[in-house]
N, C-alpha and C positions, 0 to 999 in steps of 0.2 A: 381701769379696776371697778366692779361691781361693788355697790356698799347698800346697807339698810339699816334700818336700826330695828334692836329688838323689841319687839311688840309688848314684852313681858319686864325689862330690865330698861330700855332705853338706851344700851351700851353700842355701840357701832359694830357690825359685824361686813368683813371685806372677804369676797369670794370670787373669781370667776365662773365660780358654777350656778349662781344666784339665779343664771338665766335655766334653767335645766331642771334645778330640784325642787321638789315643793315644803320639804324644811329640810331645816337645819340647825347644828347645833351653834349654841349664842357660847363664843369662849368666854363672855362675862357670867353669866350667870348658868352657867353649864345647863340650859334647858335646851329642848326641842321648839324649835317653834315654826310656825307657819312664815315662809318667804313672801315677802309683801315690800309693797311701797319701794323697788330698785330703783336705787339712780345709777349714773356712770361719773365718774368722779377723775377727772385731768388735774393737770395744773392751772389750766386758762377756765375752764369751769367747772360744774356741776349741773346734770340735768337729769328729766327722769328720763328713763330709760322707752318707754313708751312712749316719746316725743320724740323721738331722733328720727325713726324711720320716715315719721309724718313730713321731715325738716328736710330729708336728703335732697329732693329734687330741688329743692330753692337755695339750698348750700350749693349744688354742683354748678346752679345757673351763676350763682354770686363768683363762685371761686373762676369761673369762665370768663367774665365780665373785668375782673380783677386784672387775670394775668394779659387779656387781651389790650386793657389800659397799658400795664409795664410793660409790654413789646412795642407800644405807640408811642410811649414816650424814649423809648431806647432808639427809635428814629429820627434824624437830621430835621432842625426844623419844626418838631413836636414837644410843644411845651405842657407839662403839667399841672392837669385842673386839680388837682389834690396832693396833699403835702405827701411825698416820696415813702415818707417812714410810716406815716398813716395806713397809705395803702398795703406796702410789703407785711405791717402788724395786720392787718383785714386777710391778706392771704395764709399769714402763718396759723391764724385762729381758725378761719375754715377750713385748712386742712387739715389743725387736730381734730375739728368736728367730725371731719369726712372719715378720717382714719378712727376716732372713737366709736362711731356708729357702724363702720365695717368689723372691728376688737370686741363690741358688746353685741352687738345685735344678734339673737338666736331668733329663729324663723320654725312655730309650728307647720308642718307640713299641709296643708287643704287637702292634700287628695293622698290617695296610696301611691309611694314610688316605693320599690322593692329592690336591693342592694345584694351584692356577694358580701360575706363577708369571712377571707382565708386568714385561719389562726395556726400555722403549720399546714400538716395536711390535711389537717379538718375546716370544710368547707361550709357554709350554709348561707340561706338563702334571708334577710330580714326585712322588714317594715322600715322606712325611716321616718321619725318620728318628728325631729328635728333638724335642724340644720345652723351653721354659723358658718365664717371661713376658718374658725378653730378650730371646730369640734360638729359632734353631731351626738343623738341619742336614736337608736335603733333598737327595735323590737323584736324575738320570733320566740314560738315554740319552743319548748324547752324538749327538747332529745338527747337526753345526753349528759355530759357537764358544760356546765356555761364558761365562757372566756375567765380566767381571773384577772383579776384585779394586777395594773402594771404591765400585763401581756401584751408584747406585739402582734399586732392584725395589718391586714390590708383590706381595704375596702374597694368595690370594684363598682360602678353604676354610670348609668348611661344618663343624663341629663338632657329634659326637653329641649330639643333644637340645636344638638351636639351631634356631630356622625364618628366621634372616638369615644370609648370611656374612658373615665378621670378613676385613674389607681391612685387613692389616697392610705399612706402608711400612717398607722394611727395607733394611741398605748390606750388602754383601758382604764381608766380611772376610777370607776364606778359600777356596781355590779347590782342589781335589786329585781329579787323576787319576787311576783305579783300574781292575783287572778283575774282574767278576763272576764266578763259577763256570761261566757257557757260554761267558765267555772274549770275551764282550762285555766294549766300552769303556762304563763309565762314568763318572758325575762328581757328587762331593759336593761342594754348597754348604754354607759355613756361614755363617748371618746374623744382622746384629743389629738387631732393633727400634731404631724409633728416632719419636720424638712421640707414643708409644700415650696414649690417655686412661685414666684410672685405671681407668674402668668396661671398657675393653677387657682390661687387664691383668689385673684379678679373675677375669673370664671363662676367661682363660686357666690364670690359675694354680687357678680350682675346676674345671676340667674334668681338668687335670695330678692334683691330689690326689684326685677320684674316679677316675679309671682306675688309677693306681697304687696306692690302696687296696683294688681289687677283687680278689680271688682270680682267679686263672688259672681257665680253664672246664676 
């Protein structure tokens, strides 16, 4: 879960959408406040959200070494170098860290990637603004009525390096009208993916990690 302290009353604000909104209404003081200082909170740890991705490669390497040691100990004649329970606890913690990163990191797209949004018979081309393994934010020029909150849509887009497009069923969780630099009316739509297969979620997460860790040209 994502969490922050209200900058006005210091109350705790929890929401899975703190990664994508600019402001939020505090449930304690009822004020609209700017989102800042977001942390990821799990049973085992609390960490600054901004630190998660930078540590992913390190965590993956540690997990591989731990699992390698566990497999080796299972072979005949191999003696454990460390306490098996401590090794098992470390493996559990590392897996939770990686799962928290996957579930809570949302990447701002560093380049323009366009996707199709299908809502019933209505089909639109939208620009992907940010992406996570759980949802996305899209932007499109308003032509007609925007999708309604809680409506069901299907996203279709082709990730770089893939030969087949991904089809992602999603629910609209928020819709926001805004004006861009050209004073043209635009609409941002927040989406939450639903019923994704594990393979699809893994593809999205691998794309996010590879893109986010690639130095800008």
